[in-house]
Backbone as a ProteinNet text record, in pm:
[ID]
protein_1_A
[PRIMARY]
MNYYESMVVFNPDLSETELKEENQKFADLIAKLNGEIVKTDYFGKRTLAYLIKKKREGHYLVNYFKIPPKELGKLENFYHLADNILRYNILRKHSLDS
[TERTIARY]
11077.2	11149.1	11276.8	11379.4	11506.3	11524	11606	11639.2	11767.7	11773.3	11891	11922.1	12048.4	12095.4	12166.1	12137.7	12199	12250.7	12381.6	12440.1	12454.9	12411.4	12417.6	12489	12580.5	12648.6	12592.9	12524.4	12461.8	12551.4	12526.2	12594.9	12587.4	12700.3	12698.8	12629.5	12603.2	12539.7	12388	12331.8	12187.1	12146.7	12034.7	11978.2	11908.8	11868.1	11799.7	11670.7	11598.4	11473.1	11499.9	11601.4	11635.2	11681.2	11754.6	11800.7	11681.8	11584.2	11463.7	11387.2	11381.7	11313.1	11383.8	11516.9	11593.8	11570	11569.6	11546.4	11401.3	11308.8	11168.9	11152.7	11231.2	11228.9	11267.1	11368.3	11409.4	11295.2	11232.6	11122.3	11005.8	10975.9	10868.1	10899.3	11025	11064.9	11053.3	11096.2	11086.3	10939.9	10851.2	10708.5	10654.7	10697.4	10653.6	10700.5	10814.4	10870	10823.3	10713.8	10654	10745.2	10823.3	10910.5	10862.9	10945.1	10908.4	11036	11038.7	11150	11119.5	11214.8	11196.2	11249.6	11365.1	11427.2	11525	11542.6	11641	11722.8	11854.5	11945.4	12022.7	12031.9	12109.5	12233.3	12350.6	12476	12540.1	12475.1	12523.4	12617.2	12667.5	12763.6	12902	12976.8	13109.3	13210.2	13335.3	13444.8	13473.3	13490.4	13521.7	13671.6	13708.8	13849.9	13925.6	13854.5	13915.1	13806	13845.3	13749.4	13664	13533.9	13440.8	13359.4	13366.7	13297.2	13329.4	13455.3	13508.1	13448.6	13396.2	13339	13426.3	13444.7	13526	13439.7	13309	13216.5	13094.2	13013.7	12889.6	12794.9	12665	12562.1	12550.3	12564.7	12557.4	12420.5	12354	12223.5	12225.4	12166.4	12155.5	12007.5	11962.2	11824.5	11825	11735.5	11714.2	11577.9	11572.6	11447.6	11435	11311.6	11281	11236.5	11282.1	11243.7	11260.7	11177	11198	11332.9	11408.6	11541.5	11541.6	11436.5	11431.8	11422.1	11385.9	11369.9	11497.1	11598.9	11720.9	11790.4	11785.3	11846.5	11786.9	11656.9	11590.8	11637.6	11660.6	11710.6	11853	11936.5	12073.9	12073.4	11984.3	11973.4	11934.8	11842.5	11800.6	11919.8	11996.2	12114.3	12215.5	12239.1	12340.8	12306	12179	12135.6	12107.2	12100.1	12068.6	12186.6	12158.6	12263.6	12321.7	12241.4	12285.9	12349.1	12366.2	12428.7	12574.7	12665.2	12808.1	12851.5	12809.1	12842.1	12726.3	12718.3	12616.8	12667.5	12608.3	12628.7	12500.2	12481.7	12364.9	12417.2	12382.5	12425.5	12304.2	12310.3	12202.2	12223.9	12116.5	12121.1	12036.2	12073.7	11992.4	11871	11886.2	11774.4	11815.2	11723.4	11758.3	11829.3	11841.7	11911.4	12061.6	12104.1	12247.2	12319.1
-26	-148.6	-116.6	-193.4	-178.9	-291.6	-264.1	-364	-434.9	-565.7	-644.6	-743.1	-783.7	-888.3	-989.8	-1116.1	-1219.2	-1331.7	-1356.3	-1470.1	-1583.5	-1701.5	-1818.8	-1930.3	-1997.8	-2114.1	-2236.7	-2320.2	-2440	-2561.8	-2662.8	-2790.6	-2846.3	-2890.3	-2939.4	-3074.5	-3143.8	-3275.1	-3266.5	-3146.8	-3130.2	-3152.1	-3219	-3232.9	-3102.7	-3091.1	-2969.2	-2948	-3054.7	-3045.9	-3001.1	-3060	-3022.9	-2877.8	-2833	-2693.9	-2598.5	-2631.3	-2548.3	-2546.5	-2661.8	-2669.3	-2582.8	-2587.3	-2505.2	-2356.5	-2316.4	-2175.2	-2136.1	-2231	-2201.9	-2174	-2241	-2212.1	-2066.2	-2019.3	-1879.1	-1787.9	-1819.5	-1737.9	-1733.7	-1846.6	-1852	-1764.2	-1766.4	-1683	-1534.4	-1496.7	-1356.5	-1312.5	-1396.7	-1363.1	-1351.3	-1441.2	-1438.5	-1310.9	-1258.2	-1136.7	-1009.9	-1020.2	-907.1	-852.4	-939.7	-900.4	-958.5	-939	-984.7	-1015.5	-1132.8	-1166.4	-1106.9	-1032.6	-967.6	-1056.2	-1118.4	-1198	-1296.7	-1412.7	-1511.9	-1552.2	-1551.8	-1595.9	-1716.9	-1818.2	-1937.8	-1937.3	-1942.4	-1937.3	-2073.7	-2177.9	-2312.6	-2362.7	-2483.3	-2544.1	-2498.5	-2440.1	-2386	-2436.5	-2432.2	-2470.9	-2358.8	-2395.9	-2298.8	-2267.7	-2154.3	-2115	-2198.8	-2247.5	-2328.7	-2419.1	-2521.6	-2613.9	-2543.5	-2569	-2520.1	-2641.2	-2672.8	-2790.3	-2916	-2929.6	-3043.7	-3055.8	-2946.7	-2945.1	-2860.7	-2904.4	-2833.4	-2754.4	-2782.9	-2714.6	-2666.2	-2583.6	-2536.8	-2482.4	-2488	-2427.3	-2280.2	-2189.5	-2045.3	-1991.8	-1925.5	-1864.8	-1722.7	-1629.7	-1491.2	-1453	-1406.3	-1359.6	-1208.3	-1141.4	-997.3	-981.5	-906.2	-899.4	-768.7	-744.7	-631.3	-688.7	-623.3	-669	-551.4	-543.6	-439.1	-460.9	-355.4	-369.5	-438.6	-421.1	-481.9	-634.5	-690.5	-835.2	-903.3	-827.8	-882.7	-983.4	-963.5	-1055.3	-1195.2	-1203.4	-1333.7	-1406.5	-1331.6	-1389.8	-1443.4	-1366.3	-1411.3	-1538.8	-1546.3	-1668	-1787.4	-1767.1	-1874.6	-1927	-1836.7	-1876.6	-1950.3	-1895.8	-1951.9	-2094.1	-2123.3	-2253.3	-2356.1	-2314.1	-2406.2	-2499.8	-2628.2	-2728.5	-2730.2	-2699.4	-2710.7	-2584.1	-2482.7	-2358.6	-2358.4	-2348	-2343.2	-2201.7	-2103.7	-1962.7	-1876	-1754.8	-1659.3	-1518.8	-1424.3	-1283.5	-1208.3	-1097.7	-1011.9	-870.4	-810.1	-674.4	-584.1	-467.1	-369.5	-296.1	-279.6	-209.4	-82.5	20.8	142.9	124.8	44.7	3.7	-127.8	-192	-319.2	-301.4	-178.1	-150.9	-137.9	-95.4	-70.7	-192.1
10154.3	10125.4	10050	10077.4	10007.7	9906.7	9807.4	9707.5	9748.3	9723	9756.7	9645.2	9642.7	9552.6	9640.7	9621.4	9704	9616.2	9622.7	9552.6	9652.9	9611.1	9697	9621.5	9689.6	9633.1	9704.8	9627.6	9682.7	9664.1	9744.8	9738	9594.7	9537.1	9399.6	9383.8	9493.3	9487.1	9468.3	9474.3	9457.4	9312.4	9293.2	9158.8	9121.5	8997.5	8952.3	9031.4	9056.9	9133.4	9277.4	9340	9477.5	9485.9	9384.4	9381.2	9373.7	9291	9280.7	9413.2	9480.3	9609.7	9714.3	9715	9809.1	9784	9656.9	9626.6	9655.3	9643.7	9675.7	9825.2	9908.8	10053.3	10077.6	10003.3	10012.2	9969.1	9855.8	9804.7	9903.6	9965	10064	10185.2	10229	10342.4	10308.2	10188.5	10145.1	10146.6	10095.1	10094	10236.5	10324.3	10464.1	10535.1	10493.1	10554.5	10482.8	10406.9	10334.2	10225.2	10165	10055.6	9923.7	9822.5	9688.6	9609.5	9547.2	9458.7	9322.3	9269.1	9140.4	9027.7	9052.6	8946.1	9008.5	8943.1	8984.4	8862.5	8877	8771.1	8820.1	8734.1	8765.4	8677.3	8737.6	8663	8644.4	8689.6	8666.3	8774.8	8749.3	8841.4	8799.7	8894	8865.6	8967.2	8925	9013	9112.4	9238.1	9342.7	9341.7	9391.8	9398.5	9501.9	9602	9707	9764.5	9837.8	9896.8	10001.5	9996.3	10097.3	10141.9	10268.8	10323.3	10242.5	10204.1	10128.1	9988	9933.4	9798.5	9707.6	9584.9	9488.2	9387.4	9383.3	9292.3	9369.4	9302.6	9362.9	9257.6	9287.2	9201.7	9241.4	9145.4	9172.5	9132	9225.7	9202.4	9255.7	9180.4	9226.2	9228.5	9345.6	9361.7	9379.3	9310.7	9324.4	9391.8	9501.3	9577.1	9653.8	9701.7	9789	9922.6	10029.5	10163.2	10260.4	10363.1	10464.1	10534.8	10558.6	10619.5	10755.7	10832.3	10966.3	10960.7	10846.3	10830.7	10779.8	10748.9	10689.6	10781.3	10910.2	11005.7	10998.8	10978.1	10966.3	10840.4	10734.8	10610.5	10630.1	10699	10727	10811.4	10910	10991.4	10906.4	10813.7	10723.9	10644.4	10586.5	10508.7	10596.5	10713.2	10801.6	10846.3	10865.1	10915.9	10806.7	10681.6	10572.2	10544.8	10542.9	10523.6	10382.9	10282.5	10143.6	10087.9	10171.1	10125.4	10170.4	10072	10102.6	10139.7	10061.6	10085.2	10036	10090.6	10046.3	10072.2	10004.1	10036.5	10006.3	10073	10051.5	10032.5	9920.3	9889.9	9876.6	9936.5	9919.7	9789.1	9714.4	9586.4	9598.9	9523.8	9524.6	9436.3	9333.4	9249.4	9187.3	9121.5	9059.9	8926.7	8880.8	8754.3	8775.3	8893.9	8915.6	8968.7
[MASK]
++++++++++++++++++++++++++++++++++++++++++++++++++++++++++++++++++++++++++++++++++++++++++++++++++

């Protein structure tokens, strides 16, 4: 399994409960793909550098997780199809310390 870090910018109109539910969908998918979430950091609602989907703000969340590399495509599809995600990125890490 490889280590990954993923920053996700969620729709700013989501309530705290809805945001947790959206991130739980991610956690459920990781578990289904034989992965494991190690840590989640919430950086709050921040102003975007430019408009994305007519939104000026977004909720920033960073998930640190392990997942088999062959399953990464399914995770990207999940992000791409999610309505409440404005932007995302996935970075491979050599360990969760770096």
